[in-house]
N, C-alpha and C positions, 0 to 999 in steps of 0.2 A: 527485566528482558529488553534487550534493545531489539525494537522489530523496524527500525530505519535500515534500508540497505546502505546507503550514504553513512550512516553513523558505524554500522557494522563493519564497513568496508575500511573506513577511516579508524576504526580500533585496531583492527587487523594491522594496519600501516603504523601506526603510532605506537602501539604495544609492543612491537617487538625492537622498533625502533628506539623508545624511551630506555628499555633494559640494556640496550647497545651502548646508549650513551650512557649510563648508569655506570656500566661494566668499564668501560674505556676512559672513562672518568676514575675508578678508582686505580686502573693498570697506569694511569698517565701520573697521578700523584705519587704511586709507589715509583713508577722510573724518574720522577723530578728528585722525590727524596733521596733516592740511592745515589743519584749524581751528583746532589747537593754535599751528601754525605761522602763523596768519593773526593770532590773537588776541595772541601774542607778539612778532611784527614790528610791530602796530599800536602796543603799548605802547613798544616801543622808538623808533618815530618820532616818537611824542607826546612821551618824555622829550627827545630830541636836538633838538626846535623848541623845547622850552620852556629847554633850555641855550642854544641859539645867540641867542635873544630878549632874554638877559642879557649878552650880548656886546657891548660899545659902545668907542665913543673916548673916551680920556680923557686929557687934554693931549697929543693928537697921538699918542698911542698906545692900540692896543687893549688890555683888560682884560675879565676874567671872572668876574663873580659869581653864583656856581652857588646858586640857590635850592634848600632842600631838597625843593620838592614835585617838583622835577624827577626824583629819586631814589626819594621815596615811591611812586612809581606801581607799583614793583616788589615793594612789601612782599608777603609770602605766609606761610605756615606751614612753608613747605618750606624757608627760610632760603636762599636764590638768594644769591649774590654779584653785586653789580653794579659795573661798572669804566666809566669815560670818561675822555676827554681831549679839549681843544680846542686845535688848533695853525692855525698860521696857513700861507700858501702860501709863507712865506718857511721852516718849520720851526719856528718860536718857539712854544715851548708856554706856553698861558695857562692851561691847567688840568687836573687829573686825573694818570693814569699815563702817564710817558713811553714805557714798553715795551708798550702794548697795541696788538695787529697792526692794520694797516690793511688794507684792501682790496686785490686786484691791480691793479686799475683802479677810478677814480674818474669818474663820468660827472656834470656839475656840474649836469645838468639835472634829475636823478631822485635819489633816495636810493638807497643801495646797501646791500643785505641780503648777511650772507657768513657761513659757520660758521667757526671757527677755535677755537685752544686757547689759553689764558692760565694761567701757574700750574699747569701739568698737567692741567687742565679744560677739556672742551670747552664752548664758548661760542657763543652766536648775538650778532651785532652786527649795527649798521647805521651808515654813513658819509652824514652829511646836510651840505652846503656852501651856502655863502651868501657872497654879496658884500657886504662893507661900506663905505660912502662916509664921506668927511669933506673937507671944504675941498678937492672935486676930485681928491681923493686915493682910490683905491679898492682894496681889498685882500680876497682869499679866506680865508675861516676855514672849518674842517673840524671838525664836532662828530662823535665814534664814541662810540657808547653799546654796551656789552657785557654780556651777562649767562649765567649759567650755567643749564643746562638742565633743572634738579628740578622747577621748577613746569612744564615743558612737558610732561615724563615724565608728571608727575601728572595733568594736564589729559588727556592722551592716553588714560591708563588710566581716569578716570573717566568718560570719555566713550566707549570701545571695551569695557571688561569686563563692565558690567552689559548690554549686548547680546549679548556673547558667552557670559556666563551664562545669560541666557534662552534663545540659539539652542542650546547644548549640554542645556540642560534640556528642552525641548522635545524633541530628540531622544531623551534618555533616556527620558522618558514616553512617546513614541511606541514604543521599543522594549520596554516594560514593557506598553503597554496593547494595542498591535496582536497579542502572540500571544495575549491574553485574549480580544480580539476575534474573533481567527481560530477560537480553541477553541471560544466560543459559536457562531459563526456555521457550523462544521463539525459542530458536533452533527447535523444532520439526515444528512449524510453517513454518520457512524459508525452512526447508527439504522439508515439503509438496509443497512449493511455488516453489521450485526448481524442484523436482519430477515432477510436473504438466506442469512447462516451459520446461522442457527438452525433454518431451515426444514427437514422430512423429506424423504426423497427422495421420496415419494409426493405432496406438498403441492405442486400445480402451480397455485395460486390468484395471480391477479395480484397486483401490488403498488399499493396507492395512493397516486397521486402528489399529493393535495392539501396535504399539511403541506409538501411538500417547496418549496426555491426552483425559481425558475423554469431556472436555470442546470443543475440537476439532474434535471429533468422528462424532458429527451430520453433524457438514459441510462435512467431508469425504464420509460419509453414502449419503448425496445428491450430491455431485459429481461423487459418483458409480453410483447412480439413472441416472444422466444425461449421464455417460459414457453408461450406460446398452442403454439408449433408442438410444444414438446415434449408439452404435454397432448393434441394429436392424436395425435401418434406413439404415446403410451403407451396412449391409449384404444383406438387400432389394434392394438396387439400385445394388448393384454388381450382384444380382440374375437377376434382371430384364435385365441389360444389357447382360449378358450371355444368358440369355432365347431367347432375341429376336436377338441378333448376331446366334446364334442356328437355330432359326428357320429362319433366311434369308438367310442361307447358302445353303440349297436346293433349294428355288427356283432363287437365283440367280446362282445357278451351273446350272439348267436347263436352264433360260434365256441365260447364256452362249452358252451351247452346241446350243441351238436353232438359236441363230443369226449366230454362227459358220457354222452350217449348210447352213442357209439359205444365208451367202456369198458366200460359194462355190457353189451354182446353179447359171444355166446361167440367168443372168438378164441382160437385156438389155438396161435398163436406168442405167447408172453411179452414176447419184445421189442418185438413189435407194443404190447401191453396197454401195456408201460413209456413207451412213446414217446405213445401216447395220455394217459396219466397226467401226463406231462411237457408235453404242450400245454395240457392243461387246467390246471394249475397256472399256466402263463406267459400263460395268456388271463384268469386269473382276477387274476394280479397286474396285467396290463395294463388290466383292468377297474376295478381299485382305485386304479392310478396317475392314471387319467383322473379319475375321481372328485373324487380329490385337486386334481388341476389345474384342475378346474372351480371347488370349493371356493376355491382360490387365486385364481384371478381374478377370482371373485366380491366375496373378502375386499378387492383391490387396488382393484377398482373402487369399492367402499364408502367406501375410505379418501379417495378423490379427489373424492367426492359430498360434496352437503349433510349434517348430522348427522341422525343417525335418533333419534326421539322415541319410537318403540314401547316400551311396558313391558314386561319380562319378569322371570317369577318365577324367580329360578335355582333355588331350591330344588325346584320342580316339574321345571324342566329336567334338572337333575342326577339328579334320582330316575328319571325317565323313560330316560335314557342310561344309567344301571346297570341297570335291568331288562333293556335290549336286550343287556348283557356278562355278565349272571349265567352263563350256560349256557357261553361261553367261559371262565370263570374256573373255575367246577366241572370243565372238562375238565382242568383243569390245577392241580384241586386248592387254588387260591388262595382264602384270605379276603377279598371284597370287600364292604366295607362304607361305610358314609357316616355323619358328622356335620354336619348341617344346621340352621343358624337359620330362624326363621321371617319372612317379609317382607322379604326381601333381593333387591330390585328394581332393575334397571338398566334403561336404555335402549338398545336395539339392535334387531339382526335375531337373531330366535330361531334359524332354520336355521343361522347363521354359528356364534352361541355354542352352539348344541348340537353342531357340528363340533370347536368347540376343547375343549369337554368331552370328547368322544368319542376325539379325538387322545391327549389326555394320559391318559384311561384305557386304552388300548387300548396306549401305549405302557408304561405300567406293568404293564398284564397280559403282555406281549409278553416283555419283558426281567426280569421275576421267576421266581426259580427256582419249581419246583414247590412245594407246599405253603408259598409267602409268604403275604403280607398285603399289600392295596392300599385305601388307605383316602381317601375323596374327601370334603371338608371345604368349608363355605362360613359365611362369618360378614361381619358389619358391623362395620367399624371406622371412626368417623365419617363421614365422607363418601365413604368407599370401600367395594365389596365386594370381599373376598380368596376367591380359590377356590384351595385347594390340593388337589394329589393325591400322596401320599405312599406308597412303598412300601420293602419291606425286601431290594430285589433288591441287583445289584452296583454299582449307581450309575454316576456319569459321571465320567473321570479330570478333575483339573484343569485341564488343558490342553487338553481339548475342549469346557469348558463354553462358551467365548465362540464355538464354532464350530457348536453343535447347533442352532441358528435358522437357518443358511443352509440355502440347497435344497440337496437332492439329498445333504447330508453324514449320514453314517452312522458314528457309533463303532464298532459293531461289525459283521462281515459276517453280513446275515440276508437270506436269501434271501426271507422275509415283506415286509421293510420296504420302503419307497419312498423313505424319505429327505425326504419332503415335510411329515410330523405336525409336528413343533415350529416348521417353517417358516410353515405354516399357522395355528397356535397364535399365533405372532408377530405375523402380519401381521391375524387377525381381532381380539386385543387391542389393538394399534395405531390400527384403524380404529375402534373404540369408545371411543378416547382413553384407554387403558389401558396396563399394561407386562406382563411376564413375565419370570420369571428361575426357573434352577435351581440347589438349592444340595443339600449332603449331608443326610442326615436327622441325627435324635436319635443322638449318640455315634456320628457319622459312618458311620451303616448305611443303605444304601438312599440314596434321592432324593426330592426335595420340590421340585415345579413349582409355584410361585405366580403366580397370575396377580389383578392388581389392576385393579378397573375402577369410572368413577365411578358412586356410587350415582344412584339415580333421583331427576329433580328434577323436578315437572310443570310 
């Protein structure tokens, strides 16, 4: 079963054409054979008539003086052999070879053409009869002229082979040019396949059908309708997550305040105080998770919307984020530093980019051991802005690096982590046309998270 569209189209084109070539080759051969037979029979009959015209009465007896012109009609480069004989109705031989075969039946009214053999060779012959009169006497004379078939076969070949060659050459050219034409004409389909295959999961923009052939436009229209439905469904999901997270923030904040107030009151039962502290930690974790979900929904919504053109100074933004994390770093005796170039601008959403940097620094501080070092760097590399957050902590195992950007994936069991930090970093980077990766630090110590974003272009 042929599954290739190109092969099936080629089969549909070459199959009928090959049948046509075979049929026309047979028809051409039959026409060439009939033409050669007609020419040969005409020459045989003319020769027989020339011979019989020179048969006459001489002294009351029939005699035949065969002129050379009667046999010169058959001269050809194929060296055919010509045989003849002239006999009377009484069987008297007037000339020629006596054992030349005669036809099975002879009609006195018309010449008789027939095929036979002579001297071990196939021949084509004609028998022509005529009545000769002399002083009231009449006698029938039959002239038989035969010729070998070399010139006939050569004529058939000269008439048939050029046509056969042209037809099979045409079939060969079709076999060569049709695949090339199909390849060229199927390029729009291949481009359509590549455009669909290379799209990001969040890229739900319709496909432009203008450069495509009319046969492919219904397919593109169907794909665009599916994309539109997926876009609506994805927008509804993001909106639901954002609405749910937004609605949860207020009661969670209230719950956190109430548990914090209750834990500060005089509680004589230590178990009650521990329970209140546990509720406070859980509510705080839920509040953080809610905020992370809001950020993730916002980043995903930005990825499917129009490009952002607001200029953001990353050096200033990173400095602001670091200032907010200084206290958390000091509590764990972590050296928090920065190496920032000037004039590092990108186009984007300042709030989302701040969440990107904040998540990277928070992760570095959380997983780096006390007394460690966390450094944020920002520099320009040609048309890209590179953000690096490096630490000398335990790092991430190689088998886990491909999963760290998945939602709710955590390398280590950490009651403070939500599993959304690096997923938010990944989504924010993608929504700004950038990329993010994690790799071991220098000498395989610690971890370096690298974000690359397109530099600002007015």
